[in-house]
C-alpha positions as CSV (number, residue, x, y, z in Angstrom):
1,M,187.3,109.9,190.2
2,E,187.5,109.0,193.8
3,I,191.1,108.9,195.1
4,F,191.9,106.2,197.6
5,E,195.3,106.1,199.7
6,I,196.4,103.6,201.9
7,I,198.9,104.2,204.7
8,A,201.3,101.3,205.1
9,Q,204.6,100.5,207.0
10,L,207.2,98.2,206.0
11,R,206.8,94.8,207.8
12,T,210.1,92.9,208.9
13,V,208.5,90.1,211.1
14,K,207.3,87.5,209.0
15,G,205.7,84.2,209.5
16,K,202.2,82.6,210.6
17,G,202.9,83.4,214.5
18,A,204.1,87.0,213.5
19,S,200.9,87.6,211.3
20,R,198.6,86.3,214.0
21,R,200.2,88.8,216.5
22,L,199.9,91.5,214.0
23,R,196.1,91.0,213.4
24,R,195.6,90.7,217.5
25,D,197.1,94.2,217.4
26,G,194.7,95.4,214.5
27,V,197.2,95.2,211.8
28,V,196.6,93.5,208.3
29,P,199.6,91.7,206.9
30,A,200.0,92.6,203.2
31,I,202.4,92.5,200.2
32,V,203.0,94.7,197.2
33,Y,204.7,93.3,194.2
34,G,205.2,93.7,190.5
35,A,206.5,96.4,187.8
36,G,210.0,94.6,188.0
37,K,210.4,95.3,191.3
38,E,211.1,93.1,194.6
39,P,207.9,92.1,196.7
40,V,207.7,94.3,200.0
41,S,205.9,93.1,203.0
42,L,203.5,95.6,204.4
43,S,201.3,96.4,207.5
44,L,198.1,98.2,207.1
45,S,195.5,99.2,209.5
46,Q,192.5,96.9,209.9
47,N,190.0,99.6,210.7
48,E,191.3,101.5,207.5
49,V,191.2,98.6,205.5
50,L,187.8,97.6,206.3
51,K,186.4,101.1,205.8
52,H,188.0,101.1,202.1
53,L,186.6,97.8,201.6
54,E,183.0,98.6,202.1
55,Q,183.4,101.0,199.0
56,E,182.7,99.1,195.5
57,A,184.9,101.5,193.7
58,F,187.9,100.4,195.9
59,Y,188.1,97.0,194.1
60,S,188.6,98.5,190.7
61,H,190.4,101.7,191.2
62,I,194.0,102.7,190.9
63,L,195.0,102.9,194.6
64,T,197.9,105.1,196.2
65,V,199.9,103.1,199.0
66,N,201.9,105.2,201.1
67,I,204.9,103.4,202.4
68,D,206.8,105.3,205.1
69,G,206.4,108.4,203.1
70,N,207.0,107.0,199.7
71,S,203.9,106.5,197.6
72,E,203.2,103.7,194.7
73,K,200.3,103.2,192.4
74,V,198.7,100.1,193.0
75,I,195.5,97.8,192.4
76,L,194.1,95.3,194.8
77,K,194.6,91.9,193.5
78,D,193.3,89.5,196.6
79,V,191.8,89.8,199.9
80,Q,191.8,87.0,202.4
81,R,188.9,87.3,205.0
82,H,188.1,85.5,208.2
83,P,185.7,82.8,207.5
84,Y,183.0,84.2,209.9
85,R,184.9,87.1,211.7
86,H,184.6,90.6,210.5
87,L,188.4,90.4,209.8
88,I,190.9,90.9,207.0
89,L,193.7,88.4,207.1
90,H,195.8,89.4,204.3
91,M,196.0,91.5,201.2
92,D,197.9,91.5,197.8
93,L,198.5,94.8,196.0
94,Q,200.1,94.7,192.5
95,R,202.1,97.6,191.4
96,V,200.8,99.6,188.3
97,S,203.0,100.5,185.5
98,E,201.5,103.1,183.0
99,T,202.9,101.0,180.0
100,E,201.6,97.7,181.0
101,K,198.0,96.5,180.9
102,L,196.2,95.5,183.7
103,T,193.7,92.6,184.1
104,M,191.2,92.8,186.6
105,R,187.6,92.4,187.2
106,V,185.1,95.4,187.4
107,P,181.3,95.3,188.5
108,L,178.5,95.6,186.1
109,H,176.0,98.4,186.8
110,F,172.7,97.7,185.4
111,I,170.5,100.6,184.1
112,N,167.0,101.2,182.8
113,A,165.6,98.2,184.6
114,E,162.3,99.8,185.1
115,E,162.1,100.6,181.2
116,C,163.1,97.1,180.2
117,V,160.6,96.2,177.2
118,G,160.6,92.5,178.4
119,V,159.3,93.4,181.6
120,K,156.9,96.2,180.8
121,Q,155.4,94.7,177.7
122,G,156.0,91.1,178.2
123,G,155.6,90.6,181.8
124,G,158.9,89.2,182.4
125,V,161.5,89.5,185.1
126,I,165.0,90.0,185.0
127,S,167.6,87.6,186.0
128,H,171.2,88.5,186.5
129,Q,173.9,85.6,185.8
130,M,176.9,88.0,186.3
131,S,177.6,90.9,188.6
132,E,181.0,91.6,187.4
133,V,183.7,91.0,184.4
134,E,187.1,90.7,183.9
135,I,188.8,93.3,181.6
136,S,191.9,94.0,180.3
137,C,193.4,97.8,179.6
138,L,196.1,100.5,180.5
139,P,195.9,101.9,183.9
140,K,194.8,105.3,182.4
141,D,191.8,103.7,180.7
142,L,190.6,101.4,183.7
143,P,186.9,102.3,184.3
144,E,185.0,102.2,187.7
145,F,182.2,99.8,186.2
146,L,180.7,98.8,183.1
147,E,177.0,99.8,182.4
148,V,174.6,97.4,180.8
149,D,171.5,98.9,179.4
150,L,168.3,96.8,180.0
151,E,165.8,99.1,178.5
152,N,165.8,97.1,174.9
153,I,165.8,93.5,176.1
154,K,162.7,91.6,174.9
155,L,160.9,88.9,176.8
156,H,163.1,85.5,176.5
157,E,166.0,87.6,175.3
158,T,169.7,87.1,176.9
159,L,172.8,89.6,176.7
160,H,175.9,87.9,176.5
161,I,179.7,88.8,177.6
162,S,180.1,89.6,173.6
163,D,177.1,92.3,173.8
164,L,178.6,94.3,176.4
165,V,179.5,97.8,175.3
166,S,183.2,98.8,176.7
167,P,185.0,102.3,176.7
168,E,187.7,102.7,174.1
169,G,191.0,100.9,175.3
170,V,189.0,98.2,177.4
171,E,188.9,94.5,176.3
172,V,186.2,92.6,178.0
173,R,187.7,89.1,178.4
174,G,186.0,85.6,179.0
175,D,183.7,83.4,176.8
176,G,181.7,85.7,174.5
177,E,178.7,83.4,174.8
178,Q,178.6,83.5,178.5
179,A,175.2,84.9,179.7
180,V,175.1,88.1,181.6
181,V,171.5,89.0,182.1
182,S,168.0,87.7,180.7
183,V,164.4,88.4,180.7
184,H,162.1,85.6,181.4
185,L,158.7,84.8,182.6
186,A,158.3,84.1,186.3
187,R,158.2,80.4,187.3
188,G,154.4,80.4,187.7
189,D,153.9,82.2,184.8
190,K,156.1,80.0,182.6
191,E,154.5,76.8,184.1
192,E,151.1,78.2,183.1
193,E,152.3,79.1,179.5
194,E,153.9,75.8,179.2
195,E,150.6,74.1,180.3
196,K,148.7,76.4,177.7
197,E,151.0,74.9,175.0
198,K,150.3,71.5,175.5
199,V,146.7,72.1,175.8
200,E,147.0,73.7,172.2
201,E,149.2,70.9,170.9
202,T,146.6,68.1,172.3
203,S,143.9,70.2,170.6
204,A,145.7,70.4,167.3
205,D,146.7,66.7,167.2
206,N,143.0,65.7,168.0
207,E,141.6,67.8,165.1
208,T,144.3,66.1,162.9
209,K,143.1,62.7,163.8
210,E,139.4,63.8,163.5
211,G,140.1,65.4,160.2
């Protein structure tokens, strides 16, 4: 498993004006909190943070934050981004306790799309309704992602949250009936099929009347 380390310094200056000055100097204001300890304000390197955020695994890993030589285990809880510039405005880090369950979002990795029955045999297309889910687990059980196997999904079939397979110790949260991925006909094919059904129904009705 990949290890992510964030180098941080304690931040004593606070307020909007101070945060703006920090950002101009290439620094990201951040806070670390939780695990029964007091919140602590931090300063992080903008360049380092941007590099970490390019990696999907960074969002669902236990991270190590090194604060002036002292390290703590944390997870990323929130990132505030500039609306149009490639800039991080603020980060929230939550301390991790080995005995307390985490609640966080992890990505879904869809596998065997090229082997999907509904595509190969039914001529359908795969439609993704979700790309990540919320889970709850102890830190030691935290998965980097959840796999969703598409091989046996048939045409007009939908996988829901309740159908997801998670590792031992990991609970997938949310509405079990919420759709995750489905296989259906492409729009043009669907309209053609509906038109064909209408013609068949009309023919059947005419045959019934004539009879």
